[in-house]
C-alpha positions as CSV (number, residue, x, y, z in Angstrom):
1,X,-25.7,74.1,-96.1
2,X,-22.5,72.6,-94.2
3,X,-23.5,75.5,-91.5
4,X,-26.8,74.1,-91.2
5,X,-25.5,70.7,-90.5
6,X,-23.0,71.8,-88.1
7,X,-25.8,73.6,-86.1
8,X,-27.9,70.4,-86.5
9,X,-25.1,68.4,-84.8
10,X,-24.5,70.7,-82.1
11,X,-28.2,70.8,-81.2
12,X,-28.5,67.1,-81.0
13,X,-25.4,67.0,-78.7
14,X,-27.1,69.5,-76.3
15,X,-30.2,67.8,-76.2
16,X,-28.3,64.3,-75.4
17,X,-26.3,66.1,-72.6
18,X,-29.3,67.6,-70.7
19,X,-31.2,64.3,-71.0
20,X,-28.4,62.5,-69.0
21,X,-28.5,65.3,-66.6
22,X,-25.1,66.9,-66.9
23,X,-24.4,69.8,-69.0
24,X,-20.8,68.4,-70.0
25,X,-22.6,65.3,-71.6
26,X,-21.2,62.7,-69.3
27,X,-23.2,60.2,-67.7
28,X,-23.0,58.5,-64.4
29,X,-21.1,55.4,-64.6
30,X,-20.3,52.6,-62.2
31,X,-21.0,52.7,-58.5
32,X,-22.7,56.2,-59.1
33,X,-25.1,54.7,-61.9
34,X,-26.5,52.2,-59.4
35,X,-29.6,52.5,-57.4
36,X,-29.3,53.1,-53.9
37,X,-30.1,49.7,-52.6
38,X,-27.2,48.2,-54.9
39,X,-24.9,50.7,-53.6
40,X,-25.7,49.8,-50.0
41,X,-25.3,45.8,-51.0
42,X,-21.7,46.5,-52.1
43,X,-20.9,48.8,-49.6
44,X,-21.9,46.1,-46.9
45,X,-19.9,43.6,-48.7
46,X,-16.8,45.9,-48.4
47,X,-17.4,46.4,-44.9
48,X,-17.9,42.8,-44.0
49,X,-14.5,42.2,-46.0
50,X,-12.7,44.6,-44.1
51,X,-13.8,43.4,-40.7
52,X,-12.4,39.8,-41.7
53,X,-9.5,41.1,-42.8
54,X,-9.0,43.1,-39.7
55,X,-8.5,46.3,-41.3
56,X,-12.0,47.9,-40.3
57,X,-12.2,51.0,-38.5
58,X,-13.9,50.7,-35.0
59,X,-14.7,53.6,-33.0
60,X,-13.5,53.7,-29.4
61,X,-15.7,55.6,-26.8
62,X,-13.6,58.7,-26.9
63,X,-13.9,58.9,-30.6
64,X,-17.6,57.9,-30.6
65,X,-18.2,60.9,-28.0
66,X,-16.4,63.5,-30.3
67,X,-18.3,62.4,-33.3
68,X,-21.6,62.7,-31.3
69,X,-20.5,66.1,-30.1
70,X,-19.8,67.3,-33.6
71,X,-23.1,66.0,-34.8
72,X,-24.9,68.0,-31.8
73,X,-23.1,71.3,-32.7
74,X,-24.1,70.9,-36.3
75,X,-27.8,70.4,-35.4
76,X,-27.8,73.0,-32.8
77,X,-26.9,75.8,-35.4
78,X,-29.9,75.3,-37.0
79,X,-31.9,77.8,-34.8
80,X,-35.3,77.0,-36.3
81,X,-35.0,73.4,-35.7
82,X,-33.7,73.9,-32.1
83,X,-36.7,76.0,-31.6
84,X,-39.2,73.3,-32.8
85,X,-37.6,70.7,-30.8
86,X,-38.0,73.0,-27.7
87,X,-41.6,73.7,-28.5
88,X,-42.2,70.0,-28.6
89,X,-40.4,69.4,-25.5
90,X,-42.3,72.1,-23.6
91,X,-45.8,70.8,-24.8
92,X,-44.7,67.4,-23.9
93,X,-43.9,68.5,-20.3
94,X,-46.7,70.6,-20.1
95,X,-49.2,68.1,-21.1
96,X,-47.6,65.3,-18.7
97,X,-47.7,68.0,-15.7
98,X,-51.6,68.7,-16.5
99,X,-52.3,65.0,-16.5
100,X,-50.3,64.5,-13.4
101,X,-52.2,67.4,-11.5
102,X,-55.4,65.8,-12.9
103,X,-54.6,62.5,-11.3
104,X,-53.5,64.1,-8.1
105,X,-56.7,66.2,-7.7
106,X,-59.0,63.4,-8.3
107,X,-57.2,61.2,-5.9
108,X,-57.2,64.0,-3.3
109,X,-61.0,64.4,-3.7
110,X,-62.0,60.8,-3.6
111,X,-59.1,58.8,-2.4
112,X,-58.6,55.1,-2.9
113,X,-60.6,53.0,-0.2
114,X,-57.3,52.3,1.5
115,X,-56.8,55.9,1.9
116,X,-60.3,56.1,3.3
117,X,-59.8,53.5,5.8
118,X,-56.6,54.7,7.0
119,X,-58.1,58.1,7.5
120,X,-61.0,56.9,9.2
121,X,-58.7,54.7,11.5
122,X,-56.8,57.7,12.3
123,X,-59.7,59.6,13.3
124,X,-61.0,57.2,15.8
125,X,-57.6,57.1,17.3
126,X,-57.7,60.7,17.6
127,X,-61.1,60.6,19.3
128,X,-60.3,58.0,21.7
129,X,-57.1,60.1,22.9
130,X,-59.5,62.9,23.2
131,X,-61.9,60.9,25.6
132,X,-59.1,59.8,27.7
133,X,-57.5,63.3,28.1
C-alpha cells in the first residue's frame, strides 16, 4: 500500500505543476505575476524616479540613429514582410497615379472657365495678328 500512496502523491504534484504552467512546479512571483498594466505602472514610476535622480539614460541623436538602423535591419531580414510592404506601396502609388491621370484628362477635356477664357483671348489675339499681317 505504501507504493500506491507514493504514486498518488506524485500524481498530485504533477497536476499542480501543470496547473501553474511550469513543469518544475514553480509559479510566477513578484513582477512576473502581475498583469501588464501593473508592470507598466511600476516601470513608469521607476523611469520617473531615474529622471528625477538624474541617472536616466537619454538617447543622443547618433545613438538613436544606430538603434533605428538596427531595427530596420531586423525588419528587413523578414523577406515576406518586406514583400508585403512593397506590394502595398506599389498599389498605393499606382492608385494615386491613376487618380492623378483621371483628374488631368478630365481637366484637359473640359478645362476650367478661366482656362477656356484664356484660350479664347489667346485665339482672338492670333486672329488679330493674322489680319494685320
